[in-house]
C-alpha positions as CSV (number, residue, x, y, z in Angstrom):
1,X,16.0,-3.2,-13.5
2,X,17.6,-1.5,-10.6
3,X,18.8,2.0,-11.5
4,X,19.0,3.6,-8.0
5,X,20.8,2.6,-4.9
6,X,20.8,3.4,-1.2
7,X,23.9,5.2,-0.1
8,X,26.5,3.0,1.6
9,X,25.8,2.5,5.3
10,X,22.3,3.8,5.0
11,X,18.9,2.0,5.0
12,X,15.6,3.1,3.4
13,X,12.0,2.3,4.2
14,X,9.3,3.6,2.0
15,X,5.7,3.3,3.1
16,X,3.0,3.5,0.4
17,X,-0.7,3.5,1.2
18,X,-4.0,4.1,-0.6
19,X,-7.4,2.5,-1.0
20,X,-8.0,-0.6,-3.1
21,X,-7.5,0.2,-6.8
22,X,-5.2,3.2,-6.3
23,X,-2.2,1.4,-7.6
24,X,-0.4,0.5,-4.3
25,X,0.7,-2.9,-5.4
26,X,1.8,-1.9,-8.9
27,X,3.7,1.3,-7.7
28,X,5.2,-0.5,-4.7
29,X,6.5,-3.4,-6.9
30,X,8.0,-1.1,-9.5
31,X,9.6,1.1,-6.9
32,X,11.2,-1.8,-5.1
33,X,12.6,-3.1,-8.3
34,X,14.1,0.3,-9.3
35,X,15.6,0.6,-5.8
36,X,16.8,-3.1,-5.6
37,X,15.1,-3.6,-2.2
38,X,12.5,-6.0,-0.9
39,X,8.8,-5.5,-1.5
40,X,6.6,-6.1,1.5
41,X,2.9,-6.3,0.5
42,X,1.3,-8.7,2.9
43,X,-2.4,-8.2,2.8
44,X,-5.7,-9.9,3.5
45,X,-5.3,-11.4,0.0
46,X,-2.1,-13.1,0.9
47,X,-3.5,-14.2,4.3
48,X,-6.5,-15.7,2.5
49,X,-4.3,-17.6,0.2
50,X,-2.2,-19.0,3.1
51,X,-5.3,-20.0,5.0
52,X,-7.0,-21.6,1.9
53,X,-9.8,-19.0,2.2
54,X,-11.3,-16.6,-0.3
55,X,-10.7,-12.9,0.2
56,X,-14.4,-12.4,0.9
57,X,-14.2,-15.1,3.6
58,X,-11.3,-13.3,5.3
59,X,-13.0,-9.9,5.1
60,X,-16.1,-11.5,6.7
61,X,-14.1,-13.2,9.4
62,X,-12.2,-10.0,10.2
63,X,-15.5,-8.3,11.0
64,X,-15.7,-10.3,14.2
65,X,-12.2,-11.6,14.8
66,X,-9.5,-8.9,15.2
67,X,-6.7,-11.5,14.9
68,X,-6.8,-11.2,11.1
69,X,-6.0,-7.6,11.1
70,X,-3.4,-7.9,13.8
71,X,-1.7,-10.8,12.0
72,X,-1.4,-8.9,8.7
73,X,-0.4,-5.6,10.3
74,X,2.1,-6.9,12.8
75,X,3.7,-9.3,10.2
76,X,4.3,-6.6,7.6
77,X,5.7,-4.1,10.1
78,X,8.1,-6.7,11.5
79,X,9.3,-7.6,8.0
80,X,9.8,-3.9,7.1
81,X,11.9,-3.2,10.2
82,X,14.4,-6.0,9.2
83,X,15.8,-4.4,6.0
84,X,15.5,-1.6,3.5
85,X,12.2,-2.1,1.7
86,X,9.1,-0.7,0.2
87,X,6.0,-1.5,2.3
88,X,2.8,-1.2,0.4
89,X,-0.4,-1.6,2.4
90,X,-3.6,0.2,3.3
91,X,-2.0,1.3,6.7
92,X,1.7,1.4,5.8
93,X,2.0,5.2,6.3
94,X,0.4,5.0,9.7
95,X,1.9,1.8,11.1
96,X,5.5,2.1,9.8
97,X,6.1,5.2,11.9
98,X,9.9,5.4,11.2
99,X,9.4,5.2,7.4
100,X,11.8,7.5,5.5
101,X,9.1,8.6,3.2
102,X,5.3,8.1,3.4
103,X,3.4,8.1,0.2
104,X,-0.4,8.2,-0.1
105,X,-1.9,7.3,-3.5
106,X,-5.3,8.8,-4.4
107,X,-7.9,7.9,-7.1
108,X,-11.6,8.5,-7.5
109,X,-14.1,5.7,-6.7
110,X,-14.8,5.3,-10.4
111,X,-11.1,5.1,-11.4
112,X,-10.5,2.6,-8.7
113,X,-13.5,0.4,-9.7
114,X,-12.4,0.4,-13.3
115,X,-8.9,-0.7,-12.4
116,X,-10.3,-3.5,-10.2
117,X,-12.5,-4.5,-13.1
118,X,-9.5,-4.6,-15.5
119,X,-7.5,-6.6,-12.9
120,X,-10.1,-9.1,-11.8
121,X,-13.0,-8.9,-14.3
122,X,-16.6,-8.9,-13.3
123,X,-19.4,-6.4,-13.3
124,X,-18.5,-2.7,-12.8
125,X,-21.5,-1.9,-10.7
126,X,-21.0,-4.9,-8.4
127,X,-17.3,-3.9,-8.1
128,X,-18.3,-0.3,-7.1
129,X,-20.7,-1.7,-4.5
130,X,-18.2,-4.1,-3.1
131,X,-15.4,-1.6,-3.0
132,X,-17.6,1.0,-1.3
133,X,-18.6,-1.6,1.3
134,X,-15.0,-2.7,1.8
135,X,-13.8,0.9,2.2
136,X,-16.5,1.7,4.8
137,X,-15.8,-1.5,6.7
138,X,-12.0,-1.1,6.5
139,X,-12.2,2.5,7.8
140,X,-14.4,1.4,10.7
141,X,-12.0,-1.4,11.6
142,X,-8.9,0.8,11.4
143,X,-10.6,3.3,13.7
144,X,-11.7,0.6,16.2
145,X,-8.4,-1.3,16.2
146,X,-5.8,1.5,16.0
147,X,-7.6,4.8,16.4
148,X,-6.6,5.5,12.8
149,X,-8.8,7.7,10.5
150,X,-7.6,6.6,7.1
151,X,-9.2,9.7,5.5
152,X,-6.6,11.8,7.4
153,X,-3.4,11.4,5.4
154,X,-2.2,15.0,5.2
155,X,1.0,14.1,7.1
156,X,2.2,12.0,4.2
157,X,5.3,13.3,2.6
158,X,3.9,12.7,-0.9
159,X,0.2,12.7,-1.9
160,X,-0.2,11.6,-5.5
161,X,-3.4,11.5,-7.5
162,X,-2.9,8.3,-9.7
163,X,-5.9,8.9,-11.9
164,X,-4.0,10.8,-14.6
165,X,-0.5,9.4,-14.1
166,X,1.0,6.1,-15.2
167,X,2.6,3.9,-12.6
168,X,6.0,4.7,-14.2
169,X,5.4,8.4,-13.7
170,X,4.4,7.9,-10.1
171,X,7.5,5.9,-9.4
172,X,9.6,8.7,-11.0
173,X,8.0,11.3,-8.7
174,X,8.9,9.2,-5.7
175,X,12.4,8.5,-6.9
176,X,13.0,12.2,-7.6
177,X,11.8,13.0,-4.1
178,X,14.1,10.4,-2.5
179,X,17.1,11.6,-4.6
180,X,16.5,15.2,-3.6
181,X,16.5,14.2,0.1
182,X,19.8,12.2,-0.3
183,X,18.1,8.9,0.5
184,X,19.0,7.4,-2.9
185,X,21.6,7.8,-5.7
186,X,21.3,7.1,-9.4
187,X,23.5,4.2,-10.4
């Protein structure tokens, strides 16, 4: 349902980041559809599927083997540089340095855990524990591998608290910003 376009002769790269359960995938997918551009959302989850591993196996392996992170991060940035796109990943706003807009999605730990529960099922307390562990380990890895402190996102063009907004409303905020900057046009 594309209803926006990129002006002729221009390209657009949107980077969207946030912790697990903030709505990255949902918002990135909806935005890419509205813009009529590719969605790039290559994560540990996709890498696990390609390798025939579980997500937990990949997370565990990545603790001692940096090649998992480098494979995911390098691949997604290479894809993003090829064409207009929406890149949704934990590190998109840091790694896609030439993004036209950098969006950081925010939600409380409770909100994130409830969303993950709705998406994947399970036990809320176990999801909270797993998510907290994953956040801590991800942050340590990003610091070690790239010198990135993923709690420092003030440089993002848009910082959106997703707890009280629908994905549709979040996409509208981003589209409005893009249109005001002359990066998109309504069809």
